[in-house]
PDB file as gemmi writes it, atoms N, CA and C in Angstrom:
CRYST1    1.000    1.000    1.000  90.00  90.00  90.00 P 1                      
ATOM      1  N   UNK A   1     134.691  92.174 108.554  1.00  0.00           N  
ATOM      2  CA  UNK A   1     133.946  90.979 108.890  1.00  0.00           C  
ATOM      3  C   UNK A   1     132.984  90.653 107.743  1.00  0.00           C  
ATOM      4  N   UNK A   2     132.812  89.361 107.475  1.00  0.00           N  
ATOM      5  CA  UNK A   2     131.997  88.899 106.371  1.00  0.00           C  
ATOM      6  C   UNK A   2     130.569  88.609 106.866  1.00  0.00           C  
ATOM      7  N   UNK A   3     129.537  89.032 106.122  1.00  0.00           N  
ATOM      8  CA  UNK A   3     128.166  88.746 106.549  1.00  0.00           C  
ATOM      9  C   UNK A   3     127.864  87.238 106.455  1.00  0.00           C  
ATOM     10  N   UNK A   4     127.008  86.797 107.356  1.00  0.00           N  
ATOM     11  CA  UNK A   4     126.659  85.383 107.431  1.00  0.00           C  
ATOM     12  C   UNK A   4     125.204  85.203 107.057  1.00  0.00           C  
ATOM     13  N   UNK A   5     124.943  84.268 106.165  1.00  0.00           N  
ATOM     14  CA  UNK A   5     123.568  83.964 105.803  1.00  0.00           C  
ATOM     15  C   UNK A   5     123.005  82.996 106.849  1.00  0.00           C  
ATOM     16  N   UNK A   6     122.050  83.467 107.601  1.00  0.00           N  
ATOM     17  CA  UNK A   6     121.521  82.653 108.695  1.00  0.00           C  
ATOM     18  C   UNK A   6     120.757  81.435 108.206  1.00  0.00           C  
ATOM     19  N   UNK A   7     120.208  81.505 106.995  1.00  0.00           N  
ATOM     20  CA  UNK A   7     119.510  80.331 106.439  1.00  0.00           C  
ATOM     21  C   UNK A   7     120.500  79.173 106.244  1.00  0.00           C  
ATOM     22  N   UNK A   8     121.697  79.485 105.754  1.00  0.00           N  
ATOM     23  CA  UNK A   8     122.700  78.455 105.563  1.00  0.00           C  
ATOM     24  C   UNK A   8     123.133  77.851 106.892  1.00  0.00           C  
ATOM     25  N   UNK A   9     123.302  78.696 107.867  1.00  0.00           N  
ATOM     26  CA  UNK A   9     123.709  78.230 109.202  1.00  0.00           C  
ATOM     27  C   UNK A   9     122.625  77.322 109.775  1.00  0.00           C  
ATOM     28  N   UNK A  10     121.387  77.732 109.651  1.00  0.00           N  
ATOM     29  CA  UNK A  10     120.253  76.947 110.161  1.00  0.00           C  
ATOM     30  C   UNK A  10     120.171  75.580 109.483  1.00  0.00           C  
ATOM     31  N   UNK A  11     120.334  75.578 108.141  1.00  0.00           N  
ATOM     32  CA  UNK A  11     120.260  74.329 107.386  1.00  0.00           C  
ATOM     33  C   UNK A  11     121.420  73.398 107.757  1.00  0.00           C  
ATOM     34  N   UNK A  12     122.617  73.917 107.900  1.00  0.00           N  
ATOM     35  CA  UNK A  12     123.762  73.098 108.292  1.00  0.00           C  
ATOM     36  C   UNK A  12     123.552  72.495 109.679  1.00  0.00           C  
ATOM     37  N   UNK A  13     123.004  73.270 110.586  1.00  0.00           N  
ATOM     38  CA  UNK A  13     122.737  72.789 111.940  1.00  0.00           C  
ATOM     39  C   UNK A  13     121.698  71.672 111.892  1.00  0.00           C  
ATOM     40  N   UNK A  14     120.671  71.843 111.051  1.00  0.00           N  
ATOM     41  CA  UNK A  14     119.635  70.828 110.931  1.00  0.00           C  
ATOM     42  C   UNK A  14     120.188  69.542 110.313  1.00  0.00           C  
ATOM     43  N   UNK A  15     121.054  69.676 109.292  1.00  0.00           N  
ATOM     44  CA  UNK A  15     121.674  68.500 108.657  1.00  0.00           C  
ATOM     45  C   UNK A  15     122.549  67.728 109.649  1.00  0.00           C  
ATOM     46  N   UNK A  16     123.301  68.460 110.451  1.00  0.00           N  
ATOM     47  CA  UNK A  16     124.167  67.831 111.439  1.00  0.00           C  
ATOM     48  C   UNK A  16     123.353  67.072 112.474  1.00  0.00           C  
ATOM     49  N   UNK A  17     122.247  67.653 112.907  1.00  0.00           N  
ATOM     50  CA  UNK A  17     121.363  66.984 113.881  1.00  0.00           C  
ATOM     51  C   UNK A  17     120.739  65.723 113.266  1.00  0.00           C  
ATOM     52  N   UNK A  18     120.332  65.795 112.007  1.00  0.00           N  
ATOM     53  CA  UNK A  18     119.736  64.644 111.343  1.00  0.00           C  
ATOM     54  C   UNK A  18     120.766  63.522 111.183  1.00  0.00           C  
ATOM     55  N   UNK A  19     121.993  63.862 110.844  1.00  0.00           N  
ATOM     56  CA  UNK A  19     123.047  62.861 110.698  1.00  0.00           C  
ATOM     57  C   UNK A  19     123.353  62.214 112.039  1.00  0.00           C  
ATOM     58  N   UNK A  20     123.400  62.993 113.078  1.00  0.00           N  
ATOM     59  CA  UNK A  20     123.668  62.453 114.421  1.00  0.00           C  
ATOM     60  C   UNK A  20     122.552  61.483 114.816  1.00  0.00           C  
ATOM     61  N   UNK A  21     121.320  61.873 114.556  1.00  0.00           N  
ATOM     62  CA  UNK A  21     120.172  61.024 114.864  1.00  0.00           C  
ATOM     63  C   UNK A  21     120.214  59.728 114.058  1.00  0.00           C  
ATOM     64  N   UNK A  22     120.574  59.823 112.780  1.00  0.00           N  
ATOM     65  CA  UNK A  22     120.664  58.635 111.924  1.00  0.00           C  
ATOM     66  C   UNK A  22     121.752  57.700 112.423  1.00  0.00           C  
ATOM     67  N   UNK A  23     122.890  58.247 112.812  1.00  0.00           N  
ATOM     68  CA  UNK A  23     123.983  57.421 113.325  1.00  0.00           C  
ATOM     69  C   UNK A  23     123.580  56.699 114.613  1.00  0.00           C  
ATOM     70  N   UNK A  24     122.848  57.393 115.467  1.00  0.00           N  
ATOM     71  CA  UNK A  24     122.370  56.767 116.705  1.00  0.00           C  
ATOM     72  C   UNK A  24     121.395  55.637 116.401  1.00  0.00           C  
ATOM     73  N   UNK A  25     120.524  55.836 115.404  1.00  0.00           N  
ATOM     74  CA  UNK A  25     119.553  54.805 115.047  1.00  0.00           C  
ATOM     75  C   UNK A  25     120.248  53.586 114.455  1.00  0.00           C  
ATOM     76  N   UNK A  26     121.311  53.779 113.692  1.00  0.00           N  
ATOM     77  CA  UNK A  26     122.058  52.649 113.147  1.00  0.00           C  
ATOM     78  C   UNK A  26     122.609  51.812 114.286  1.00  0.00           C  
ATOM     79  N   UNK A  27     123.156  52.474 115.265  1.00  0.00           N  
ATOM     80  CA  UNK A  27     123.695  51.747 116.423  1.00  0.00           C  
ATOM     81  C   UNK A  27     122.571  51.067 117.188  1.00  0.00           C  
ATOM     82  N   UNK A  28     121.457  51.761 117.381  1.00  0.00           N  
ATOM     83  CA  UNK A  28     120.360  51.238 118.181  1.00  0.00           C  
ATOM     84  C   UNK A  28     119.681  50.052 117.507  1.00  0.00           C  
ATOM     85  N   UNK A  29     119.437  50.139 116.219  1.00  0.00           N  
ATOM     86  CA  UNK A  29     118.651  49.113 115.546  1.00  0.00           C  
ATOM     87  C   UNK A  29     119.496  48.087 114.800  1.00  0.00           C  
ATOM     88  N   UNK A  30     120.799  48.199 114.883  1.00  0.00           N  
ATOM     89  CA  UNK A  30     121.656  47.133 114.381  1.00  0.00           C  
ATOM     90  C   UNK A  30     122.070  47.241 112.928  1.00  0.00           C  
ATOM     91  N   UNK A  31     121.384  46.578 112.071  1.00  0.00           N  
ATOM     92  CA  UNK A  31     121.845  46.409 110.691  1.00  0.00           C  
ATOM     93  C   UNK A  31     121.407  47.565 109.797  1.00  0.00           C  
ATOM     94  N   UNK A  32     122.262  47.808 108.801  1.00  0.00           N  
ATOM     95  CA  UNK A  32     121.900  48.777 107.786  1.00  0.00           C  
ATOM     96  C   UNK A  32     120.964  48.093 106.785  1.00  0.00           C  
ATOM     97  N   UNK A  33     120.414  48.865 105.886  1.00  0.00           N  
ATOM     98  CA  UNK A  33     119.500  48.299 104.892  1.00  0.00           C  
ATOM     99  C   UNK A  33     120.213  47.274 104.022  1.00  0.00           C  
ATOM    100  N   UNK A  34     121.440  47.573 103.623  1.00  0.00           N  
ATOM    101  CA  UNK A  34     122.208  46.654 102.784  1.00  0.00           C  
ATOM    102  C   UNK A  34     122.453  45.328 103.508  1.00  0.00           C  
ATOM    103  N   UNK A  35     122.742  45.399 104.800  1.00  0.00           N  
ATOM    104  CA  UNK A  35     122.959  44.181 105.573  1.00  0.00           C  
ATOM    105  C   UNK A  35     121.672  43.356 105.681  1.00  0.00           C  
ATOM    106  N   UNK A  36     120.541  44.039 105.870  1.00  0.00           N  
ATOM    107  CA  UNK A  36     119.253  43.321 105.957  1.00  0.00           C  
ATOM    108  C   UNK A  36     118.932  42.633 104.651  1.00  0.00           C  
ATOM    109  N   UNK A  37     119.164  43.300 103.514  1.00  0.00           N  
ATOM    110  CA  UNK A  37     118.899  42.724 102.214  1.00  0.00           C  
ATOM    111  C   UNK A  37     119.805  41.523 101.987  1.00  0.00           C  
ATOM    112  N   UNK A  38     121.072  41.637 102.344  1.00  0.00           N  
ATOM    113  CA  UNK A  38     122.012  40.532 102.186  1.00  0.00           C  
ATOM    114  C   UNK A  38     121.615  39.352 103.063  1.00  0.00           C  
ATOM    115  N   UNK A  39     121.223  39.608 104.299  1.00  0.00           N  
ATOM    116  CA  UNK A  39     120.814  38.521 105.198  1.00  0.00           C  
ATOM    117  C   UNK A  39     119.556  37.833 104.668  1.00  0.00           C  
ATOM    118  N   UNK A  40     118.614  38.593 104.150  1.00  0.00           N  
ATOM    119  CA  UNK A  40     117.387  37.998 103.604  1.00  0.00           C  
ATOM    120  C   UNK A  40     117.704  37.139 102.377  1.00  0.00           C  
ATOM    121  N   UNK A  41     118.619  37.599 101.542  1.00  0.00           N  
ATOM    122  CA  UNK A  41     118.995  36.837 100.360  1.00  0.00           C  
ATOM    123  C   UNK A  41     119.688  35.537 100.747  1.00  0.00           C  
ATOM    124  N   UNK A  42     120.572  35.598 101.734  1.00  0.00           N  
ATOM    125  CA  UNK A  42     121.256  34.396 102.199  1.00  0.00           C  
ATOM    126  C   UNK A  42     120.258  33.420 102.825  1.00  0.00           C  
ATOM    127  N   UNK A  43     119.298  33.944 103.592  1.00  0.00           N  
ATOM    128  CA  UNK A  43     118.285  33.096 104.210  1.00  0.00           C  
ATOM    129  C   UNK A  43     117.433  32.400 103.154  1.00  0.00           C  
ATOM    130  N   UNK A  44     117.051  33.133 102.130  1.00  0.00           N  
ATOM    131  CA  UNK A  44     116.250  32.556 101.054  1.00  0.00           C  
ATOM    132  C   UNK A  44     117.049  31.497 100.297  1.00  0.00           C  
ATOM    133  N   UNK A  45     118.312  31.774 100.048  1.00  0.00           N  
ATOM    134  CA  UNK A  45     119.169  30.827  99.357  1.00  0.00           C  
ATOM    135  C   UNK A  45     119.330  29.540 100.180  1.00  0.00           C  
ATOM    136  N   UNK A  46     119.499  29.672 101.477  1.00  0.00           N  
ATOM    137  CA  UNK A  46     119.629  28.495 102.340  1.00  0.00           C  
ATOM    138  C   UNK A  46     118.327  27.702 102.357  1.00  0.00           C  
ATOM    139  N   UNK A  47     117.209  28.391 102.397  1.00  0.00           N  
ATOM    140  CA  UNK A  47     115.907  27.736 102.384  1.00  0.00           C  
ATOM    141  C   UNK A  47     115.691  26.969 101.083  1.00  0.00           C  
ATOM    142  N   UNK A  48     116.042  27.589  99.965  1.00  0.00           N  
ATOM    143  CA  UNK A  48     115.901  26.916  98.674  1.00  0.00           C  
ATOM    144  C   UNK A  48     116.796  25.685  98.605  1.00  0.00           C  
ATOM    145  N   UNK A  49     118.017  25.795  99.127  1.00  0.00           N  
ATOM    146  CA  UNK A  49     118.949  24.673  99.125  1.00  0.00           C  
ATOM    147  C   UNK A  49     118.408  23.533  99.995  1.00  0.00           C  
ATOM    148  N   UNK A  50     117.839  23.874 101.132  1.00  0.00           N  
ATOM    149  CA  UNK A  50     117.267  22.859 102.023  1.00  0.00           C  
ATOM    150  C   UNK A  50     116.098  22.155 101.337  1.00  0.00           C  
ATOM    151  N   UNK A  51     115.267  22.900 100.639  1.00  0.00           N  
ATOM    152  CA  UNK A  51     114.147  22.303  99.931  1.00  0.00           C  
ATOM    153  C   UNK A  51     114.624  21.361  98.828  1.00  0.00           C  
ATOM    154  N   UNK A  52     115.722  21.674  98.204  1.00  0.00           N  
ATOM    155  CA  UNK A  52     116.270  20.812  97.168  1.00  0.00           C  
ATOM    156  C   UNK A  52     116.799  19.498  97.737  1.00  0.00           C  
ATOM    157  N   UNK A  53     117.309  19.562  98.963  1.00  0.00           N  
ATOM    158  CA  UNK A  53     117.925  18.382  99.557  1.00  0.00           C  
ATOM    159  C   UNK A  53     116.949  17.512 100.337  1.00  0.00           C  
ATOM    160  N   UNK A  54     115.719  17.970 100.498  1.00  0.00           N  
ATOM    161  CA  UNK A  54     114.743  17.195 101.252  1.00  0.00           C  
ATOM    162  C   UNK A  54     114.460  15.862 100.554  1.00  0.00           C  
ATOM    163  N   UNK A  55     114.325  14.845 101.349  1.00  0.00           N  
ATOM    164  CA  UNK A  55     113.995  13.519 100.853  1.00  0.00           C  
ATOM    165  C   UNK A  55     112.526  13.285 101.113  1.00  0.00           C  
ATOM    166  N   UNK A  56     111.753  13.168 100.069  1.00  0.00           N  
ATOM    167  CA  UNK A  56     110.323  12.943 100.213  1.00  0.00           C  
ATOM    168  C   UNK A  56     110.044  11.454 100.167  1.00  0.00           C  
ATOM    169  N   UNK A  57     109.476  10.926 101.222  1.00  0.00           N  
ATOM    170  CA  UNK A  57     109.204   9.492 101.335  1.00  0.00           C  
ATOM    171  C   UNK A  57     107.718   9.277 101.049  1.00  0.00           C  
ATOM    172  N   UNK A  58     107.422   8.896  99.837  1.00  0.00           N  
ATOM    173  CA  UNK A  58     106.023   8.673  99.478  1.00  0.00           C  
ATOM    174  C   UNK A  58     105.804   7.286  98.967  1.00  0.00           C  
TER     175      UNK A  58                                                      
END                                                                             
């Protein structure tokens, strides 16, 4: 039988728990960071386009 390093086992268990928690948070809170950045960029682009098309009556 091969000896087992308990520190490695503990760290792997902790990593697995952190990944599970992160996956649950992605589901719970919706968008990933990349999706939020993309949505903000699209929103800003649409806002800028709308400002360009505004007709100012002065």
